[in-house]
N, C-alpha and C positions, 0 to 999 in steps of 0.2 A: 612589639613591632607588628604592624599590620601584615597579614599573610595572604588573605583572600580578597577578592574584589569587593565583597559585601561588607568588609570591615572598614571601608572608606566612606566618608560622609557623602551623601547624595549619590551613592553608587549606581543608582538606576538612571542617572542622567547620561545614558549611553551616547557615545560619539563614534564616528567612523570617518574614514578617508573616502570622500565621494569619488575622487579620481580613480581609486583602486577598484571600485565596484561599478562605475558608470557603464562601461562597455558590456560587462557581464550581465548587469541588470537589464540592459537594453536587449541583449540576446534572449534572455529568459522571457521577457515580455513578447518578443517576436515569436518564439517557439510556442508559447502559451496560445497566442492567437492562431498560429498555424495549425496546432493540434485541434483546437476547437473548430476550426474551419473544416478540417478533414472529417471530424466526427459528425458535423452537420450534414454531410453528404451520404451518411450511412443510414440504411433503413432501420426501423424501430427494433425488429427482432435482433439484428446484428449489434445494435447499440446496447440493447439489454444484455446480450452475451458478453460484450466487452466490459460493461459496468460490473457484472457479476464476477468476472475474472479479476478485475482490478481490485474490488473490495476484498475478495478472497485472499489474494496474494498480499495485500496491504496488511491484513490481520495476521496472516501466517508469518510474514517476515518481521513485523514489529515484535511478535512474541519470540521469534527465533533470535533476534538481536540480544534478548535477555536469556538465551539458552533454553527456551521452552519450545518444544516441537508439538504443534497442534495437528489434529487429523484433518487432512484436506477436504475429504468428502463431508465431514460433519460441519466444518466452517462454511463450505459452499452451500450446503443444504439449509443451514440456519439463515444465511443471507437471502437465499432465494425465497424461502417461506415468508420472511419479514417484508421483502420488497414485492411479493406477489408475482414473482417471475416463474413461469411454468418451465420446468426442466425435468428431464428424465433422471431416475436413479437417486431420488432424495432419500436420505437416511436420518434416523433420529440423532440428535446432537446432545453431547454431554452438557451438564449444567454450567460448568465453567466456560465452555465455548459459547453457549447462549448468552452469557453475561458479557463476554468480550465483544461479541457481535452487536449486542444491544448498545454498548457504550459507543462503538464506532458509528453505528447508524444514527444514534441520537445526535452525535456531533456533526455529522455530514448532512443528514436529512433535515435537521432542525437548527441549521447553522445561524439563522437569524436571531434565535433566542439568546439572551444574555447568558454568559457563563457565571452562574452564582455559586456560592459556597455549597448550597444544598444540592445543586446539580452535580457539582464536582464530587461531593460525597457519594452521590448515587452512582457515579461512574466507578468510584473506588470499590463500592460494595458489589457492583456487577463484576469487577475483576476478581474479587476474592469472596465468593458467595458462602464459603464454609468458614470464613474467619481465619483460614490458614494459608500461608504461602509455603507450599511443599509440606514439610513436617513441622514448620514453625508457626506458632500462633502469633497473629499480629493484630494491631489496632486497626479496625476497619471503619470506613465512613466517618473518619475524624482525622484531624491533623495529628502527627506523631507526638507522643508524650515524652520522648527521650531524645537525647542527642543522636546525631546521625553521622556515621563515617562511611565513605565509599571505599571498600577494601578489595584488593585482588583476591580471587577465589582459590589461588594455588595453595593446597593444603601444606601447612608448615612454612610457607613463604609469603604470608600475608603482608601486603603493603598498603598503607593508607594513601589513596589518591586524592581524597578530598574530605574535608570536615564541613558539613553543611551549616547553615545558619542556626544558631542556638535555638532550641525548642521554645524558649520564652518569647522569641521575636517572630515566630512563624506566622501566627495569626495576623499581626499587624502588617507583615510583609505581604501576605496573601491578600489582605484587604486592599492594599495599594496596587498589587498586580491586577486583581480582578477589576478594580475601578478603571485602571488604565486600559485594559483589554476591551472593556465595554463602552468606554466614553471618549477615548482619544482617537480621532479619525484624521489626524494630521499627517500620518505616514502611509505610504502605499501598503496595501494589505499583504503583499508578498514579503516585503521587508518586515512588516509587523509580525508575520508568521515566524520569521527567523528570530526576531527579538523575543517573542513570547516563549519560544522553545528554550532559548538560553536562560531567560529570566526564571522560568519555572524550575529548570534543572538546578540552578544555583540555590533556590530556596529549598528544594527537595522536601516538600511538606509532609510526605507520607512515609509510613513504615516500610512500604514496598510498592512497586508499580509506578514509580516516578517517571521512568523512561517511557513506558507505554502511554501514560497519561500525557506526558509532554508531546509525544508524537500525535496523540489524538487531538490535543489542543491545536497543534500545527495544522492537522487536516481540517479542522473546523475553520481555522483562519484562512486557509487556502480556498475552502468553499465560499467563504465571504468574499475573497478576492475575485472569484469568478461568478459570484452571485448565482451559484448553481449547486444543486445537491448531487449532480452527476460527476463522476470522477473517472478519468480515462488514463491516469498514470498513478504509479505507486511510489511515493517518496520513501516509505519504509523499506521497500525492496531495494532501492538505490542506496539507502543508508547502510543496509546489511552488506552490500557489495563493498562499500567504503567504510566499513565498521572501524577498522584500525585508525584511519584518519579522523573519523568522527570523534572517537574518544581522545585522541591526541590533541585536537584543536580545542575541545571543551576544557581539557586539563590545562592547556596553555593559556587560554583567555581568562580562566578563573583567577589567575594571578595578576592580571593587569590592574595596576594601581590607579590608572586614569580613566577607567570605564571605557576604554577603547575596544570595540568589538569588531573591528575591521576584519581580522582573520576569520572570525566565526561567520560573518556575512559572506565573505568570499567562498568559504567552504560550502555554506548552505546554498548559495546561488549556483555554484558549480554542481552541487548534488541535484538540485531541482532541474537544472539544464540537462543533466545526464538522464534524469528520469523522463523528461519530455522526449529526448532522443530515443531512448529505449522503447517508449510507448509508441512513438511514430513508426518505428521498425515493426513492432508487434501488430499495430493496426493495419499495416500493409497487407497482412494475411487476411484480416477481416474485410478490407476493401476488395481484395481479389475474390473472396468468397461471395461478397455482396454483388459484385459485378457478374460473377458466374451465374448466380441464381436469378439475377435480373434478366440476363440474356436467355436463360432456359426456363423462364417463368411458365411458358406454355408447352415445353417439351415433356412428353409423357415419360416419367421416370418412376420406377417402382421403389418401394421402401428399402429393399435389399441394395439396390443401386445407389439410392440417396445416402445411406449410411456409409458405404465405401467411398463415395465421392467426397463426403464431408471429412472423412478421415484423411484423404489425400490433400484436400484443401487446407486442413488444419495442421498438416505436417505430422499427424499422429500415426501414420501408417509406417510400421516397422519393416524394413527390408523392401523387396520388390513385390509388386502386385502380380501374383500368379493365380491361375484358376483354382488350384488346390487350396491356397490361402484364403481366397474368396469363399470357397465352400465351407472352410473351417470357421471363419468369422461369422458367416451368415447362417451356419448350421443347415446347409442345403446340399443337394447332390452335386457332384462334379458337372453333370450335364446341365443342371440349372445354372451353375456358375458360368459355364462357357456360353450359354444362351444370353445371360445378362451382359457378359463382356462383349460379345459380338453385336448385341443390340446397341450398346453404347459406342462401339466403333462405327457402326452404321450411321449413328447420329453425329459423328464427328467429335464426340466427347473424349473417347479413349483412342490411343494408337498403340500399335505393337512396338515394343522396344527391340533393340538388337539382340539376337540370340534366337535359337530354335530348340525344339525338343523339350527336354527338361528345363532348359534355360529360358523358355518363352515367358515373357513378362509384358506388362502393359503400363502405360503412363497417361496422365492427363494431357490432353491436347493443348491446354491453355495454361 
């Protein structure tokens, strides 16, 4: 008796209920255009900063979904070097991080190139440069050579969630998938991103890394949807927030005997909508920062002042701004800190908050 979606004839002839996705799809398209419109008003340096942050969190969160925690500074530094973005505090990056960054940037910066088997194998090799996944040796840069089960990781309580397509059929299924991805332009690219994600997960062609590569393919397809190598929202960050629902809907739809993927499309569109909304909220800080520096383009501000102002604009300043804290952060004397603060008050940039004596503190005027 057939158990999984792929065990049915013509299983990739996916269908869905248009009525159930129409309004949601329309909202996604609206939010996509709105976010692109917001970003078009931001100056080059602020746009670069947002781009760097987006790619950094996308890579961090995609790995975190799989239980792997990467070093933030190493990921950020690797992306900045590869994109030629000048930023302070660059650090050397581990080999595995360089590989993950290389994969993501190849997908998003060269999104117009076809996804071939060779390119896909290159991504897999970049993910596992040592040939090991943790302590386990795996087949790298080739399709899996054994059968595959997705099993819960609870020690002693293993549960089989999914048995992937038999190894003997992986090659032919992947040939069909890649041909569709590169040649079928009959579907909107956002919907195509959702279908590609699900289709690849069902095949599960590699020994390991299938989830991360599925999300990378999705990012590539979303770049195609926007005809842009720039990305100002992170789908992987949102999937991590909705991780429980992500796995539940994949598990549910893999059983559908009629190739109906409506539930998956609803989840995916909701997820990308929430990613747009989160990004819109985050970019409001960038917009405020851009407006502030545009207004004070010709205002004399020294580097000590600039650093503190940026911390306040970014929301990175912990606690209340006091002269003693200013002196500590900028490694200057208390007198210098007070002079800097009074100078900014005189220019209308800072104002004194409520409180006096030891409780004297300051806030941005804008």
